[in-house]
N, CA, C and O atoms as a Tinker XYZ file with bonds, in Angstrom:
   476  protein
     1  N    140.840000   67.091000  107.439000    73     2
     2  CA   140.496000   68.369000  108.454000    64     1     3
     3  C    141.699000   68.630000  109.037000    63     2     4     5
     4  O    141.872000   69.759000  109.497000    81     3
     5  N    142.689000   67.699000  109.123000    73     3     6
     6  CA   143.941000   68.030000  109.982000    64     5     7
     7  C    144.932000   68.935000  109.292000    63     6     8     9
     8  O    145.907000   69.393000  109.888000    81     7
     9  N    144.638000   69.210000  107.899000    73     7    10
    10  CA   145.890000   69.941000  107.049000    64     9    11
    11  C    145.226000   71.326000  107.004000    63    10    12    13
    12  O    145.856000   72.238000  106.468000    81    11
    13  N    143.976000   71.569000  107.533000    73    11    14
    14  CA   143.564000   73.041000  107.809000    64    13    15
    15  C    143.944000   73.773000  108.899000    63    14    16    17
    16  O    143.879000   73.316000  110.040000    81    15
    17  N    144.353000   74.924000  108.628000    73    15    18
    18  CA   144.604000   75.614000  110.175000    64    17    19
    19  C    143.585000   76.042000  110.886000    63    18    20    21
    20  O    142.531000   76.074000  110.251000    81    19
    21  N    143.517000   76.447000  112.195000    73    19    22
    22  CA   142.307000   76.992000  112.759000    64    21    23
    23  C    141.899000   78.100000  112.427000    63    22    24    25
    24  O    140.743000   78.386000  112.741000    81    23
    25  N    142.483000   78.796000  111.899000    73    23    26
    26  CA   142.099000   79.887000  110.996000    64    25    27
    27  C    141.005000   79.823000  109.736000    63    26    28    29
    28  O    140.021000   80.511000  109.463000    81    27
    29  N    141.611000   78.722000  109.123000    73    27    30
    30  CA   140.838000   78.206000  107.932000    64    29    31
    31  C    139.519000   77.604000  108.359000    63    30    32    33
    32  O    138.556000   77.659000  107.594000    81    31
    33  N    139.443000   77.097000  109.410000    73    31    34
    34  CA   138.330000   76.190000  109.910000    64    33    35
    35  C    137.098000   77.408000  110.391000    63    34    36    37
    36  O    135.925000   77.579000  110.062000    81    35
    37  N    137.953000   78.057000  111.247000    73    35    38
    38  CA   136.871000   79.317000  111.867000    64    37    39
    39  C    136.298000   80.081000  110.649000    63    38    40    41
    40  O    135.088000   80.284000  110.548000    81    39
    41  N    137.205000   80.506000  109.716000    73    39    42
    42  CA   136.904000   81.245000  108.227000    64    41    43
    43  C    135.522000   80.348000  107.810000    63    42    44    45
    44  O    134.405000   80.865000  107.760000    81    43
    45  N    135.689000   79.450000  107.627000    73    43    46
    46  CA   134.795000   78.533000  106.837000    64    45    47
    47  C    133.476000   78.223000  107.737000    63    46    48    49
    48  O    132.395000   78.130000  107.157000    81    47
    49  N    133.543000   78.083000  108.959000    73    47    50
    50  CA   132.605000   77.843000  109.577000    64    49    51
    51  C    131.630000   78.920000  110.101000    63    50    52    53
    52  O    130.436000   78.811000  110.378000    81    51
    53  N    132.384000   79.904000  110.158000    73    51    54
    54  CA   132.027000   81.621000  110.490000    64    53    55
    55  C    131.299000   81.912000  109.195000    63    54    56    57
    56  O    130.280000   82.602000  109.169000    81    55
    57  N    131.894000   81.322000  108.030000    73    55    58
    58  CA   130.883000   82.061000  106.920000    64    57    59
    59  C    129.621000   81.068000  106.978000    63    58    60    61
    60  O    128.523000   81.607000  107.116000    81    59
    61  N    129.670000   79.792000  106.895000    73    59    62
    62  CA   128.370000   79.201000  106.931000    64    61    63
    63  C    127.546000   79.747000  107.808000    63    62    64    65
    64  O    126.418000   80.092000  107.454000    81    63
    65  N    128.096000   79.952000  109.417000    73    63    66
    66  CA   127.205000   80.284000  110.368000    64    65    67
    67  C    126.341000   81.704000  110.013000    63    66    68    69
    68  O    125.172000   82.058000  110.163000    81    67
    69  N    127.553000   82.307000  109.469000    73    67    70
    70  CA   126.728000   83.820000  109.057000    64    69    71
    71  C    125.689000   83.803000  107.991000    63    70    72    73
    72  O    124.787000   84.633000  107.881000    81    71
    73  N    125.904000   82.754000  107.197000    73    71    74
    74  CA   124.951000   82.485000  105.811000    64    73    75
    75  C    123.742000   82.161000  106.372000    63    74    76    77
    76  O    122.653000   82.603000  106.005000    81    75
    77  N    123.965000   81.293000  107.370000    73    75    78
    78  CA   122.772000   80.667000  108.206000    64    77    79
    79  C    121.759000   81.498000  108.801000    63    78    80    81
    80  O    120.537000   81.397000  108.692000    81    79
    81  N    122.583000   82.506000  109.578000    73    79    82
    82  CA   121.866000   83.483000  110.465000    64    81    83
    83  C    121.167000   84.566000  109.377000    63    82    84    85
    84  O    120.278000   85.379000  109.631000    81    83
    85  N    121.728000   84.368000  108.300000    73    83    86
    86  CA   121.153000   85.623000  107.346000    64    85    87
    87  C    119.904000   84.997000  106.747000    63    86    88    89
    88  O    118.926000   85.735000  106.621000    81    87
    89  N    119.807000   83.620000  106.329000    73    87    90
    90  CA   118.787000   82.714000  106.102000    64    89    91
    91  C    117.708000   83.004000  107.086000    63    90    92    93
    92  O    116.728000   83.663000  106.738000    81    91
    93  N    117.820000   82.606000  108.137000    73    91    94
    94  CA   117.083000   82.453000  109.344000    64    93    95
    95  C    116.082000   83.996000  109.418000    63    94    96    97
    96  O    114.863000   84.102000  109.551000    81    95
    97  N    116.982000   84.914000  109.295000    73    95    98
    98  CA   116.601000   86.375000  109.775000    64    97    99
    99  C    115.563000   86.760000  108.483000    63    98   100   101
   100  O    114.606000   87.530000  108.577000    81    99
   101  N    115.923000   86.143000  107.430000    73    99   102
   102  CA   115.143000   86.534000  106.447000    64   101   103
   103  C    113.960000   85.842000  106.419000    63   102   104   105
   104  O    112.897000   86.377000  106.106000    81   103
   105  N    114.088000   84.512000  106.771000    73   103   106
   106  CA   112.461000   83.617000  106.855000    64   105   107
   107  C    111.973000   84.196000  108.216000    63   106   108   109
   108  O    110.742000   84.196000  108.207000    81   107
   109  N    112.443000   84.662000  109.314000    73   107   110
   110  CA   111.494000   85.291000  110.108000    64   109   111
   111  C    110.855000   86.408000  109.915000    63   110   112   113
   112  O    109.785000   86.764000  110.408000    81   111
   113  N    111.803000   87.164000  108.902000    73   111   114
   114  CA   110.936000   88.675000  108.490000    64   113   115
   115  C    109.687000   88.066000  107.394000    63   114   116   117
   116  O    108.600000   88.632000  107.279000    81   115
   117  N    109.961000   87.166000  106.843000    73   115   118
   118  CA   108.979000   86.695000  106.111000    64   117   119
   119  C    107.640000   86.151000  106.688000    63   118   120   121
   120  O    106.548000   86.296000  106.140000    81   119
   121  N    107.868000   85.494000  107.883000    73   119   122
   122  CA   106.742000   85.021000  108.531000    64   121   123
   123  C    105.821000   86.007000  108.909000    63   122   124   125
   124  O    104.627000   86.072000  108.616000    81   123
   125  N    106.689000   86.985000  109.785000    73   123   126
   126  CA   106.097000   88.258000  110.356000    64   125   127
   127  C    105.221000   88.881000  109.288000    63   126   128   129
   128  O    104.070000   89.223000  109.559000    81   127
   129  N    105.799000   89.053000  107.946000    73   127   130
   130  CA   105.147000   89.957000  107.045000    64   129   131
   131  C    103.672000   89.134000  106.734000    63   130   132   133
   132  O    102.564000   89.667000  106.680000    81   131
   133  N    103.952000   87.825000  106.566000    73   131   134
   134  CA   102.858000   87.018000  106.146000    64   133   135
   135  C    101.744000   87.208000  107.384000    63   134   136   137
   136  O    100.552000   87.382000  107.133000    81   135
   137  N    102.235000   87.157000  108.655000    73   135   138
   138  CA   101.253000   86.997000  109.805000    64   137   139
   139  C    100.388000   88.593000  109.765000    63   138   140   141
   140  O     99.186000   88.671000  110.017000    81   139
   141  N    101.120000   89.619000  109.456000    73   139   142
   142  CA   100.523000   90.988000  109.350000    64   141   143
   143  C     99.434000   91.144000  108.378000    63   142   144   145
   144  O     98.354000   91.690000  108.602000    81   143
   145  N     99.894000   90.515000  107.076000    73   143   146
   146  CA    99.211000   90.404000  106.001000    64   145   147
   147  C     97.921000   89.682000  106.433000    63   146   148   149
   148  O     96.854000   90.216000  106.130000    81   147
   149  N     97.917000   88.555000  107.092000    73   147   150
   150  CA    96.641000   87.703000  107.520000    64   149   151
   151  C     95.994000   88.602000  108.333000    63   150   152   153
   152  O     94.841000   88.946000  108.072000    81   151
   153  N     96.700000   89.105000  109.463000    73   151   154
   154  CA    95.596000   90.298000  110.250000    64   153   155
   155  C     95.061000   91.092000  109.289000    63   154   156   157
   156  O     93.831000   91.070000  109.331000    81   155
   157  N     95.590000   91.903000  108.291000    73   155   158
   158  CA    95.032000   92.917000  107.601000    64   157   159
   159  C     93.726000   92.056000  106.700000    63   158   160   161
   160  O     92.788000   92.760000  106.324000    81   159
   161  N     93.698000   90.900000  106.448000    73   159   162
   162  CA    92.806000   89.995000  105.755000    64   161   163
   163  C     91.503000   89.724000  106.711000    63   162   164   165
   164  O     90.341000   90.009000  106.423000    81   163
   165  N     91.954000   89.125000  107.881000    73   163   166
   166  CA    90.890000   89.202000  109.142000    64   165   167
   167  C     90.542000   90.470000  109.605000    63   166   168   169
   168  O     89.506000   90.374000  110.263000    81   167
   169  N     91.033000   91.841000  109.540000    73   167   170
   170  CA    90.175000   93.033000  109.856000    64   169   171
   171  C     89.392000   93.128000  108.501000    63   170   172   173
   172  O     88.171000   93.110000  108.657000    81   171
   173  N     89.792000   93.216000  107.315000    73   171   174
   174  CA    88.906000   93.402000  105.732000    64   173   175
   175  C     87.634000   92.500000  105.906000    63   174   176   177
   176  O     86.504000   92.967000  105.763000    81   175
   177  N     87.824000   91.435000  106.162000    73   175   178
   178  CA    86.415000   90.293000  106.257000    64   177   179
   179  C     85.571000   91.019000  107.348000    63   178   180   181
   180  O     84.396000   91.304000  107.115000    81   179
   181  N     86.129000   91.303000  108.469000    73   179   182
   182  CA    85.205000   91.352000  109.535000    64   181   183
   183  C     84.546000   92.844000  109.175000    63   182   184   185
   184  O     83.338000   93.015000  109.339000    81   183
   185  N     85.230000   93.698000  108.775000    73   183   186
   186  CA    84.856000   95.062000  108.661000    64   185   187
   187  C     83.654000   95.052000  107.303000    63   186   188   189
   188  O     82.538000   95.559000  107.423000    81   187
   189  N     84.059000   94.492000  106.257000    73   187   190
   190  CA    83.489000   94.315000  105.205000    64   189   191
   191  C     82.439000   93.298000  104.710000    63   190   192   193
   192  O     81.486000   93.604000  103.994000    81   191
   193  N     82.699000   92.113000  105.142000    73   191   194
   194  CA    82.179000   91.157000  105.202000    64   193   195
   195  C     80.373000   91.076000  105.632000    63   194   196   197
   196  O     79.781000   92.075000  106.041000    81   195
   197  N     79.780000   89.906000  105.474000    73   195   198
   198  CA    78.682000   89.718000  106.284000    64   197   199
   199  C     78.548000   88.463000  107.039000    63   198   200   201
   200  O     79.394000   87.630000  106.717000    81   199
   201  N     77.923000   88.184000  107.731000    73   199   202
   202  CA    77.539000   87.005000  108.924000    64   201   203
   203  C     76.708000   86.057000  108.072000    63   202   204   205
   204  O     75.839000   86.511000  107.327000    81   203
   205  N     76.982000   84.593000  108.172000    73   203   206
   206  CA    76.151000   83.674000  107.624000    64   205   207
   207  C     75.382000   83.277000  108.782000    63   206   208   209
   208  O     75.436000   83.840000  109.875000    81   207
   209  N     74.533000   82.095000  108.435000    73   207   210
   210  CA    73.879000   81.733000  109.631000    64   209   211
   211  C     74.279000   81.234000  110.985000    63   210   212   213
   212  O     73.596000   81.180000  112.008000    81   211
   213  N     75.633000   80.850000  110.770000    73   211   214
   214  CA    76.482000   80.361000  111.717000    64   213   215
   215  C     77.219000   81.740000  112.524000    63   214   216   217
   216  O     77.975000   81.635000  113.490000    81   215
   217  N     76.953000   82.560000  112.113000    73   215   218
   218  CA    77.692000   84.046000  112.982000    64   217   219
   219  C     79.187000   84.111000  112.142000    63   218   220   221
   220  O     80.056000   84.939000  112.415000    81   219
   221  N     79.286000   83.317000  111.317000    73   219   222
   222  CA    80.831000   83.369000  110.666000    64   221   223
   223  C     81.115000   84.449000  109.801000    63   222   224   225
   224  O     80.493000   84.076000  108.806000    81   223
   225  N     81.681000   85.649000  109.460000    73   223   226
   226  CA    82.130000   86.381000  108.445000    64   225   227
   227  C     82.831000   85.972000  107.482000    63   226   228   229
   228  O     83.840000   85.268000  107.490000    81   227
   229  N     82.005000   86.647000  106.259000    73   227   230
   230  CA    82.371000   85.944000  104.937000    64   229   231
   231  C     82.387000   87.051000  103.849000    63   230   232   233
   232  O     81.731000   88.080000  104.007000    81   231
   233  N     83.253000   86.801000  102.583000    73   231   234
   234  CA    83.279000   87.684000  101.738000    64   233   235
   235  C     83.404000   86.946000  100.536000    63   234   236   237
   236  O     83.983000   85.865000  100.645000    81   235
   237  N     82.981000   87.287000   99.373000    73   235   238
   238  CA    83.350000   86.713000   98.120000    64   237   239
   239  C     84.710000   86.729000   97.732000    63   238   240   241
   240  O     85.361000   87.593000   98.321000    81   239
   241  N     85.210000   86.180000   97.088000    73   239   242
   242  CA    86.576000   86.137000   96.354000    64   241   243
   243  C     86.675000   87.216000   95.478000    63   242   244   245
   244  O     87.641000   87.960000   95.650000    81   243
   245  N     85.859000   87.482000   94.538000    73   243   246
   246  CA    85.513000   88.663000   93.839000    64   245   247
   247  C     85.492000   90.112000   94.559000    63   246   248   249
   248  O     86.145000   91.062000   94.129000    81   247
   249  N     84.717000   90.167000   95.632000    73   247   250
   250  CA    84.771000   91.209000   96.265000    64   249   251
   251  C     86.026000   91.762000   96.898000    63   250   252   253
   252  O     86.408000   92.932000   96.890000    81   251
   253  N     86.797000   90.337000   97.640000    73   251   254
   254  CA    87.918000   90.570000   98.303000    64   253   255
   255  C     88.862000   91.002000   97.556000    63   254   256   257
   256  O     89.556000   91.926000   97.978000    81   255
   257  N     89.088000   90.482000   96.381000    73   255   258
   258  CA    90.260000   90.433000   95.242000    64   257   259
   259  C     89.972000   91.932000   94.581000    63   258   260   261
   260  O     90.986000   92.587000   94.341000    81   259
   261  N     89.144000   92.326000   94.375000    73   259   262
   262  CA    88.974000   93.456000   93.550000    64   261   263
   263  C     89.067000   95.119000   94.542000    63   262   264   265
   264  O     89.187000   96.258000   94.091000    81   263
   265  N     88.975000   94.734000   95.750000    73   263   266
   266  CA    88.905000   95.846000   96.647000    64   265   267
   267  C     89.969000   96.571000   96.953000    63   266   268   269
   268  O     90.881000   96.014000   97.564000    81   267
   269  N     90.095000   98.141000   96.550000    73   267   270
   270  CA    91.427000   98.710000   96.387000    64   269   271
   271  C     92.295000   98.822000   97.711000    63   270   272   273
   272  O     93.454000   99.231000   97.764000    81   271
   273  N     91.503000   98.374000   98.784000    73   271   274
   274  CA    92.454000   98.347000  100.105000    64   273   275
   275  C     93.231000   97.146000  100.185000    63   274   276   277
   276  O     94.335000   97.176000  100.729000    81   275
   277  N     92.673000   95.886000   99.603000    73   275   278
   278  CA    93.368000   94.596000   99.423000    64   277   279
   279  C     94.658000   94.708000   98.333000    63   278   280   281
   280  O     95.727000   94.163000   98.608000    81   279
   281  N     94.493000   95.366000   97.229000    73   279   282
   282  CA    95.063000   95.767000   96.175000    64   281   283
   283  C     96.428000   96.535000   96.670000    63   282   284   285
   284  O     97.525000   96.243000   96.196000    81   283
   285  N     96.265000   97.452000   97.579000    73   283   286
   286  CA    97.326000   98.317000   98.148000    64   285   287
   287  C     97.955000   97.619000   99.113000    63   286   288   289
   288  O     99.144000   97.880000   99.293000    81   287
   289  N     97.411000   96.747000   99.814000    73   287   290
   290  CA    98.115000   96.578000  100.934000    64   289   291
   291  C     98.674000   95.204000  100.862000    63   290   292   293
   292  O     99.636000   94.951000  101.588000    81   291
   293  N     98.289000   94.462000  100.232000    73   291   294
   294  CA    98.755000   92.969000  100.164000    64   293   295
   295  C     99.788000   92.751000   98.872000    63   294   296   297
   296  O     99.491000   93.143000   97.744000    81   295
   297  N    100.871000   92.165000   99.143000    73   295   298
   298  CA   101.855000   91.895000   98.138000    64   297   299
   299  C    101.162000   90.799000   96.993000    63   298   300   301
   300  O    100.985000   90.904000   95.779000    81   299
   301  N    100.948000   90.021000   97.690000    73   299   302
   302  CA   100.229000   88.679000   96.816000    64   301   303
   303  C     98.800000   88.359000   97.444000    63   302   304   305
   304  O     98.821000   87.435000   98.257000    81   303
   305  N     97.686000   88.895000   97.236000    73   303   306
   306  CA    96.807000   88.401000   97.881000    64   305   307
   307  C     96.306000   87.159000   97.961000    63   306   308   309
   308  O     95.631000   86.758000   98.909000    81   307
   309  N     96.685000   86.347000   96.742000    73   307   310
   310  CA    96.318000   84.721000   96.575000    64   309   311
   311  C     97.182000   83.919000   97.650000    63   310   312   313
   312  O     96.586000   83.045000   98.278000    81   311
   313  N     98.400000   84.115000   97.892000    73   311   314
   314  CA    99.166000   83.790000   98.771000    64   313   315
   315  C     98.886000   84.084000  100.066000    63   314   316   317
   316  O     98.939000   83.131000  100.844000    81   315
   317  N     98.591000   85.190000  100.523000    73   315   318
   318  CA    98.089000   85.552000  101.751000    64   317   319
   319  C     96.936000   84.662000  102.039000    63   318   320   321
   320  O     96.903000   84.198000  103.179000    81   319
   321  N     95.948000   84.324000  101.189000    73   319   322
   322  CA    94.602000   83.690000  101.451000    64   321   323
   323  C     95.212000   82.257000  101.711000    63   322   324   325
   324  O     94.819000   81.600000  102.674000    81   323
   325  N     96.286000   81.721000  100.748000    73   323   326
   326  CA    96.546000   80.073000  101.200000    64   325   327
   327  C     97.133000   80.154000  102.447000    63   326   328   329
   328  O     96.897000   79.273000  103.273000    81   327
   329  N     97.887000   81.110000  102.717000    73   327   330
   330  CA    98.455000   80.957000  103.943000    64   329   331
   331  C     97.643000   81.042000  105.383000    63   330   332   333
   332  O     97.848000   80.395000  106.410000    81   331
   333  N     96.827000   81.879000  105.158000    73   331   334
   334  CA    95.886000   81.903000  105.881000    64   333   335
   335  C     94.395000   80.892000  106.202000    63   334   336   337
   336  O     93.529000   80.947000  107.075000    81   335
   337  N     94.618000   80.031000  105.072000    73   335   338
   338  CA    93.770000   78.940000  105.001000    64   337   339
   339  C     94.668000   77.671000  105.483000    63   338   340   341
   340  O     94.062000   76.770000  106.064000    81   339
   341  N     95.944000   77.547000  105.303000    73   339   342
   342  CA    96.781000   76.505000  105.924000    64   341   343
   343  C     96.870000   76.896000  107.568000    63   342   344   345
   344  O     97.145000   76.006000  108.372000    81   343
   345  N     96.683000   77.927000  107.901000    73   343   346
   346  CA    96.713000   78.241000  109.499000    64   345   347
   347  C     95.593000   78.080000  110.053000    63   346   348   349
   348  O     95.496000   78.073000  111.280000    81   347
   349  N     94.542000   77.919000  109.238000    73   347   350
   350  CA    92.938000   77.559000  109.756000    64   349   351
   351  C     92.270000   78.512000  110.174000    63   350   352   353
   352  O     91.333000   78.323000  110.950000    81   351
   353  N     92.693000   79.998000  109.648000    73   351   354
   354  CA    92.248000   81.358000  109.736000    64   353   355
   355  C     90.765000   81.521000  109.030000    63   354   356   357
   356  O     89.771000   82.004000  109.572000    81   355
   357  N     90.852000   81.034000  107.774000    73   355   358
   358  CA    89.850000   81.064000  106.859000    64   357   359
   359  C     89.795000   79.881000  106.127000    63   358   360   361
   360  O     90.797000   79.166000  106.092000    81   359
   361  N     88.669000   79.528000  105.472000    73   359   362
   362  CA    88.426000   78.412000  104.413000    64   361   363
   363  C     87.736000   79.185000  103.114000    63   362   364   365
   364  O     87.254000   80.303000  102.931000    81   363
   365  N     87.924000   78.106000  102.385000    73   363   366
   366  CA    87.301000   78.520000  101.058000    64   365   367
   367  C     87.178000   77.066000  100.182000    63   366   368   369
   368  O     87.988000   76.182000  100.464000    81   367
   369  N     86.467000   76.890000   99.435000    73   367   370
   370  CA    86.190000   75.796000   98.442000    64   369   371
   371  C     87.400000   75.574000   97.462000    63   370   372   373
   372  O     87.532000   76.424000   96.581000    81   371
   373  N     88.166000   74.691000   97.501000    73   371   374
   374  CA    89.130000   74.426000   96.327000    64   373   375
   375  C     90.494000   74.688000   96.759000    63   374   376   377
   376  O     90.536000   75.250000   97.853000    81   375
   377  N     91.457000   74.483000   96.304000    73   375   378
   378  CA    92.719000   74.717000   96.454000    64   377   379
   379  C     93.168000   76.075000   95.811000    63   378   380   381
   380  O     93.813000   76.843000   96.526000    81   379
   381  N     92.876000   76.441000   94.500000    73   379   382
   382  CA    92.966000   77.569000   93.622000    64   381   383
   383  C     91.921000   78.458000   93.614000    63   382   384   385
   384  O     90.794000   78.079000   93.931000    81   383
   385  N     92.148000   79.599000   93.290000    73   383   386
   386  CA    90.891000   80.573000   93.240000    64   385   387
   387  C     91.612000   81.404000   92.309000    63   386   388   389
   388  O     92.618000   81.994000   92.702000    81   387
   389  N     91.064000   81.559000   90.681000    73   387   390
   390  CA    91.010000   82.408000   89.881000    64   389   391
   391  C     90.461000   83.492000   89.934000    63   390   392   393
   392  O     89.316000   83.506000   90.386000    81   391
   393  N     90.939000   84.467000   89.597000    73   391   394
   394  CA    89.867000   85.799000   89.659000    64   393   395
   395  C     88.978000   85.754000   88.233000    63   394   396   397
   396  O     89.434000   85.616000   87.098000    81   395
   397  N     87.873000   85.879000   88.545000    73   395   398
   398  CA    87.043000   85.832000   87.382000    64   397   399
   399  C     86.017000   84.471000   87.230000    63   398   400   401
   400  O     84.805000   84.471000   87.015000    81   399
   401  N     86.854000   83.422000   87.400000    73   399   402
   402  CA    86.450000   82.256000   87.537000    64   401   403
   403  C     85.839000   81.584000   88.704000    63   402   404   405
   404  O     85.023000   80.664000   88.650000    81   403
   405  N     86.357000   82.180000   89.837000    73   403   406
   406  CA    85.829000   81.928000   91.133000    64   405   407
   407  C     85.466000   83.129000   91.854000    63   406   408   409
   408  O     85.449000   83.079000   93.084000    81   407
   409  N     85.128000   84.369000   91.156000    73   407   410
   410  CA    84.770000   85.579000   92.287000    64   409   411
   411  C     83.325000   85.015000   92.930000    63   410   412   413
   412  O     82.739000   85.856000   93.612000    81   411
   413  N     82.818000   84.004000   92.836000    73   411   414
   414  CA    81.643000   83.850000   93.765000    64   413   415
   415  C     81.760000   82.684000   94.698000    63   414   416   417
   416  O     80.772000   82.090000   95.129000    81   415
   417  N     83.118000   82.342000   95.025000    73   415   418
   418  CA    83.622000   81.380000   96.140000    64   417   419
   419  C     83.782000   82.290000   97.502000    63   418   420   421
   420  O     84.453000   83.322000   97.541000    81   419
   421  N     83.243000   81.880000   98.323000    73   419   422
   422  CA    83.175000   82.714000   99.771000    64   421   423
   423  C     84.668000   82.187000  100.609000    63   422   424   425
   424  O     85.176000   81.070000  100.710000    81   423
   425  N     85.053000   83.446000  101.101000    73   423   426
   426  CA    85.955000   83.061000  101.901000    64   425   427
   427  C     85.477000   83.376000  103.197000    63   426   428   429
   428  O     85.109000   84.519000  103.467000    81   427
   429  N     85.448000   82.228000  104.220000    73   427   430
   430  CA    84.845000   82.290000  105.352000    64   429   431
   431  C     85.860000   82.303000  106.584000    63   430   432   433
   432  O     86.749000   81.469000  106.756000    81   431
   433  N     85.613000   83.249000  107.304000    73   431   434
   434  CA    86.604000   83.385000  108.449000    64   433   435
   435  C     86.337000   82.763000  109.568000    63   434   436   437
   436  O     85.361000   83.073000  110.252000    81   435
   437  N     87.337000   81.621000  109.956000    73   435   438
   438  CA    87.306000   80.695000  110.879000    64   437   439
   439  C     87.706000   81.043000  112.416000    63   438   440   441
   440  O     87.208000   80.575000  113.440000    81   439
   441  N     88.755000   82.004000  112.280000    73   439   442
   442  CA    89.435000   82.492000  113.581000    64   441   443
   443  C     89.477000   84.122000  113.402000    63   442   444   445
   444  O     89.556000   84.641000  112.289000    81   443
   445  N     89.424000   84.745000  114.418000    73   443   446
   446  CA    89.709000   86.095000  114.207000    64   445   447
   447  C     91.239000   86.465000  114.677000    63   446   448   449
   448  O     91.512000   87.665000  114.705000    81   447
   449  N     92.186000   85.587000  115.022000    73   447   450
   450  CA    93.602000   85.798000  115.232000    64   449   451
   451  C     94.295000   85.148000  114.508000    63   450   452   453
   452  O     93.713000   84.322000  113.805000    81   451
   453  N     95.565000   85.246000  114.414000    73   451   454
   454  CA    96.648000   84.512000  113.775000    64   453   455
   455  C     97.520000   83.704000  114.762000    63   454   456   457
   456  O     98.338000   84.247000  115.505000    81   455
   457  N     97.316000   82.500000  114.729000    73   455   458
   458  CA    98.047000   81.361000  115.405000    64   457   459
   459  C     99.575000   81.605000  115.625000    63   458   460   461
   460  O    100.305000   82.081000  114.756000    81   459
   461  N     99.913000   81.296000  116.653000    73   459   462
   462  CA   101.531000   81.475000  116.811000    64   461   463
   463  C    102.157000   80.308000  116.016000    63   462   464   465
   464  O    101.624000   79.228000  115.759000    81   463
   465  N    103.290000   80.702000  115.703000    73   463   466
   466  CA   103.954000   79.524000  115.220000    64   465   467
   467  C    104.037000   79.567000  113.444000    63   466   468   469
   468  O    103.065000   79.906000  112.768000    81   467
   469  N    105.426000   79.144000  112.824000    73   467   470
   470  CA   105.558000   79.128000  111.758000    64   469   471
   471  C    104.909000   77.516000  110.884000    63   470   472   473
   472  O    105.006000   76.328000  111.192000    81   471
   473  N    104.389000   78.085000  109.956000    73   471   474
   474  CA   103.769000   76.872000  109.211000    64   473   475
   475  C    104.013000   76.817000  107.748000    63   474   476
   476  O    103.557000   75.888000  107.081000    81   475
């Protein structure tokens, strides 16, 4: 490090810091987008779904996935469902849902808000 001038060090670490800031900004934008999409899922299930005997709103994966509103508003519906499940907003059986094969699986709403924080 002694052979490098202050200019070179500032340039090098400035470049690293700039790249780091850029990555953090992209990550924050991505998290905010996912949270907005989860809010759309919550709204859709509450407005189009039915209530079970526990008072929880639910909709089948087939109904959800084939809905034009979902198709138009969500970039990747399954990824959004997985993110919502990870945050405890909804639940469904299994880890993966395949269109056609899992159309009968219920998406059950557990919370009507998105928890704060990155997960």
